DRENTI-769441 format. One record per residue (C-alpha): residue number from 1; residue in one letter; x, y, z. Coordinates in steps of 0.5 Angstrom, whole numbers, plus 500, padded with zeros to 3 digits. Layout:
! DRENTI-769441
n:res:c1:c2:c3
NUM:A:X:Y:Z
...
END
This chain:
! DRENTI-769441
n:res:c1:c2:c3
1:M:732:941:415
2:D:739:939:412
3:L:738:943:406
4:L:745:941:404
5:L:743:933:405
6:D:737:935:401
7:T:740:938:395
8:K:745:932:394
9:T:739:927:395
10:I:735:931:389
11:L:742:931:385
12:I:743:923:386
13:T:735:922:385
14:L:736:926:378
15:V:742:922:376
16:I:738:915:378
17:G:732:918:375
18:H:735:919:368
19:L:738:913:368
20:F:732:909:369
21:T:729:913:364
22:V:734:911:359
23:V:733:904:361
24:L:726:904:361
25:I:725:908:354
26:S:731:903:351
27:S:726:897:351
28:Y:720:901:348
29:W:725:904:343
30:R:726:897:340
31:S:719:898:337
32:H:720:905:335
33:F:727:906:333
34:R:724:909:326
35:D:721:915:330
36:R:725:921:330
37:T:721:924:335
38:F:722:919:340
39:N:730:918:338
40:T:731:925:340
41:F:728:925:346
42:F:731:918:348
43:L:738:922:346
44:A:736:928:350
45:K:735:923:356
46:C:742:920:355
47:I:746:926:355
48:Q:742:929:361
49:A:744:923:365
50:L:751:924:363
51:A:751:931:365
52:W:748:930:372
53:F:753:924:373
54:L:759:929:372
55:S:756:935:376
56:G:755:930:382
57:F:763:929:382
58:R:764:937:382
59:G:770:937:387
60:A:772:930:385
61:L:774:931:378
62:P:777:937:374
63:D:773:943:373
64:L:773:942:366
65:F:769:936:366
66:T:764:938:372
67:I:763:945:369
68:P:764:947:362
69:F:763:940:359
70:A:757:938:364
71:N:754:945:363
72:S:754:944:355
73:L:751:937:355
74:Q:746:940:360
75:I:744:945:355
76:I:744:940:349
77:G:740:935:353
78:T:735:941:354
79:A:735:943:347
80:L:734:936:345
81:E:728:935:349
82:S:725:941:347
83:I:726:939:340
84:A:722:933:341
85:L:716:936:345
86:L:716:941:339
87:K:716:935:334
88:L:710:932:338
89:V:706:938:336
90:N:709:939:329
91:G:712:946:332
92:Y:719:944:330
93:V:719:947:323
94:G:722:953:319
95:L:725:958:323
96:Y:725:954:329
97:K:730:949:327
98:K:735:954:325
99:F:733:958:332
100:Y:734:952:336
101:I:741:950:333
102:S:743:957:333
103:L:741:958:340
104:T:744:952:343
105:I:751:953:340
106:T:751:961:342
107:F:749:959:349
108:I:755:954:349
109:V:760:959:346
110:I:758:964:351
111:F:758:959:357
112:H:765:957:355
113:M:767:964:354
114:I:765:966:361
115:Y:769:960:364
116:I:775:962:360
117:F:775:969:361
118:Y:771:971:367
119:N:770:965:371
120:V:765:968:377
121:E:760:962:379
122:T:754:967:380
123:I:755:969:372
124:R:756:962:370
125:I:749:960:374
126:F:746:966:371
127:C:748:964:364
128:S:746:957:365
129:S:739:959:368
130:I:737:964:363
131:T:739:959:358
132:T:735:953:361
133:A:729:958:362
134:I:729:960:355
135:I:729:953:352
136:A:724:950:356
137:I:719:956:355
138:L:718:956:348
139:P:716:948:347
140:A:711:950:353
141:Y:708:955:349
142:H:706:951:343
143:L:704:945:348
144:V:699:950:352
145:R:697:954:346
146:G:697:949:340
147:K:691:949:336
148:S:690:941:337
149:S:693:941:344
150:T:690:936:349
151:L:689:937:356
152:L:695:932:357
153:M:699:937:353
154:K:697:943:356
155:L:699:940:363
156:M:705:938:360
157:G:706:945:358
158:F:704:948:364
159:L:710:944:368
160:Y:715:946:363
161:Y:713:954:364
162:L:714:952:372
163:V:721:950:370
164:G:722:956:366
165:I:720:961:371
166:S:724:957:377
167:F:730:958:373
168:L:729:965:371
169:I:728:967:378
170:R:734:963:380
171:G:738:967:374
172:I:736:973:377
173:F:737:972:384
174:A:744:969:382
175:I:746:976:379
176:S:743:980:384
177:S:744:977:391
178:K:751:976:394
179:Q:749:970:397
180:E:753:964:394
181:M:749:959:390
182:G:754:953:388
183:L:751:946:386
184:F:751:944:393
185:T:750:950:397
186:P:744:950:401
187:G:739:955:399
188:F:731:956:398
189:I:732:958:390
190:Q:737:952:389
191:T:733:947:392
192:L:727:950:388
193:S:730:949:382
194:L:732:942:383
195:L:726:940:385
196:S:722:943:379
197:I:727:939:375
198:Y:726:933:379
199:L:718:934:378
200:I:719:935:370
201:M:723:929:370
202:I:718:925:373
203:V:712:928:370
204:G:715:930:363
205:N:718:923:362
206:I:711:920:363
207:G:708:925:360
208:F:712:925:353
209:I:711:917:353
210:L:703:918:354
211:I:703:924:349
212:L:707:919:344
213:K:701:914:345
214:E:696:919:345
215:R:699:921:338
216:A:699:914:336
217:D:692:913:338
218:A:690:919:334
219:E:693:916:328
220:L:690:909:329
221:V:683:913:330
222:H:684:917:323
223:M:686:910:320
224:A:680:907:322
225:Y:675:913:320
226:Y:679:916:313
227:D:681:913:307
228:D:688:913:306
229:L:689:915:299
230:T:684:921:299
231:Q:683:922:306
232:A:675:922:305
233:L:671:918:310
234:N:671:911:309
235:R:664:908:307
236:R:663:905:314
237:T:664:912:317
238:F:661:916:312
239:V:654:911:313
240:A:654:912:320
241:R:655:919:321
242:A:650:920:315
243:K:645:916:318
244:Q:646:921:325
245:D:645:927:320
246:L:639:924:317
247:V:635:923:324
248:Q:637:930:326
249:S:635:933:320
250:A:628:929:320
251:K:627:932:327
252:A:629:939:325
253:K:625:939:319
254:S:631:941:315
255:K:633:940:308
256:I:639:935:306
257:S:642:934:299
258:F:645:927:298
259:I:650:927:292
260:L:653:921:289
261:F:659:922:284
262:D:664:918:280
263:I:670:920:275
264:D:668:919:268
265:H:672:914:264
266:F:676:913:270
267:K:678:906:267
268:H:681:909:261
269:F:685:914:265
270:N:688:907:269
271:D:689:904:262
272:S:692:909:259
273:Y:697:912:264
274:G:697:907:269
275:H:694:906:276
276:E:699:911:280
277:A:696:916:275
278:G:689:914:277
279:D:691:915:285
280:R:693:922:283
281:I:687:923:280
282:L:683:921:286
283:Q:687:925:291
284:D:687:931:287
285:L:679:930:286
286:S:678:929:294
287:H:683:936:295
288:R:678:940:290
289:I:672:937:293
290:H:675:940:300
291:Q:677:946:297
292:S:670:948:294
293:L:665:946:300
294:D:665:949:307
295:S:666:945:313
296:N:659:943:314
297:F:659:937:310
298:L:660:930:310
299:F:665:927:304
300:G:666:919:304
301:R:669:914:299
302:Y:664:909:297
303:G:669:905:293
304:G:674:905:287
305:D:672:912:284
306:E:665:913:287
307:F:664:918:292
308:A:658:921:296
309:I:657:928:299
310:L:651:929:304
311:L:650:937:305
312:T:645:939:310
313:G:641:946:311
314:L:641:947:303
315:S:636:948:298
316:Q:636:945:291
317:E:639:951:288
318:E:644:952:293
319:T:646:945:293
320:E:647:946:285
321:Q:651:952:286
322:R:656:949:291
323:L:657:943:286
324:N:658:947:280
325:Q:663:951:284
326:A:666:944:285
327:T:666:942:278
328:D:669:948:276
329:L:675:947:280
330:I:676:940:278
331:E:676:943:270
332:Q:682:947:272
333:A:686:941:274
334:E:692:940:271
335:L:696:933:273
336:E:703:932:271
337:G:704:926:266
338:I:696:926:264
339:S:695:930:258
340:E:687:929:259
341:K:683:933:264
342:Y:678:929:268
343:S:671:930:270
344:I:665:928:274
345:S:658:926:273
346:L:653:927:279
347:G:647:924:282
348:V:643:929:287
349:I:637:928:291
350:T:635:934:295
351:L:629:933:300
352:I:626:934:307
353:P:627:927:310
354:D:622:924:315
355:K:623:919:320
356:D:622:914:315
357:T:627:916:310
358:T:633:912:310
359:L:640:913:307
360:E:639:906:303
361:S:633:910:299
362:L:637:916:298
363:Y:643:912:295
364:V:638:908:290
365:S:635:915:288
366:C:642:918:287
367:D:645:912:283
368:K:639:912:278
369:A:640:920:278
370:L:648:918:277
371:Y:646:913:271
372:E:642:919:268
373:A:648:924:268
374:K:652:918:265
375:H:647:917:259
376:K:646:925:258
377:G:654:925:256
378:R:657:925:263
379:N:660:931:266
380:C:654:934:269
381:I:649:934:275
382:C:642:930:275
383:F:637:931:280
384:G:633:925:282
385:H:627:923:286
386:L:626:919:292
387:Q:625:912:290
388:E:623:906:295
389:V:628:901:297
390:V:625:894:296
391:T:627:889:301
392:Q:625:881:301
END
């Protein structure tokens, strides 16, 4: 096999591949030009395409363009691609921002210093290879080990690990071996490195778009399931999941507590402080409810200022204790621009459901208990009893 020819072929393919990626992504970019993550990845591909294009003219153009300038572009392109990946998994925060900027500038300065004062090819290869390895491995770690990483993200992470490791081997081999390792010099390590870049170009580009779509799909699912203002389950989703829990509790003969509550004098807050203040009260209420209850509960917004909670496996006394913790936390609320404190009234029913128990009957019972809490002066909890729903 003619390794020299293969190396040139791979290099040409890299240039063409990045150019086609830029062309294809540019059509997708029209509807996503406000997405900073997408823009970062798009810019990375443009810069990488230019870098490989200049590298392909090694020997035909002045070395200033094909070595220091091309390698600087390659470092910047790789860094931007890694930043885009980190943004996808919410990893580009805090110190990572400063770290990547500082790291990119540092490596570019080091490479130029080597080119000016100690222009030895193996040293340049070592520097550029270690740079690529470090920049590629960091997002790989987040893609593989992230808490919300999907199978696709983990696969992408392993591919970037492969690129990082191959360049690490290339750098070590360049500094420790006496063999020539120029861009067009035949060799197994050189071919392995270029093939790994080719692999990540093909799979990485497709994978990035798929992860971007996966994220968009997740956002759509979240919008379909959750109330946008309070991040509580919307009524449709709450009812569907509550019915499932009701069936499971009936089979297991375990207790459930259905809670219906709303904000006392909510219209007064809207009229006195404006609807924006009312929205902030709803958001604060939702946040405090999530803080006071563990993860084993359903919390949904029925509409307006009316909310529902379904707790499983708790007795009436335990339910009352949890709800008292929630109301105590709500009493501590101090919202800017609202001089009055808000409170809630709750209607509760606790029972062991059977196969005939319906969510509608629980709602009717809690609604009556909630009305009783309002009648007693508000800001309190009233327990009700199961009422039969009359259907016509």
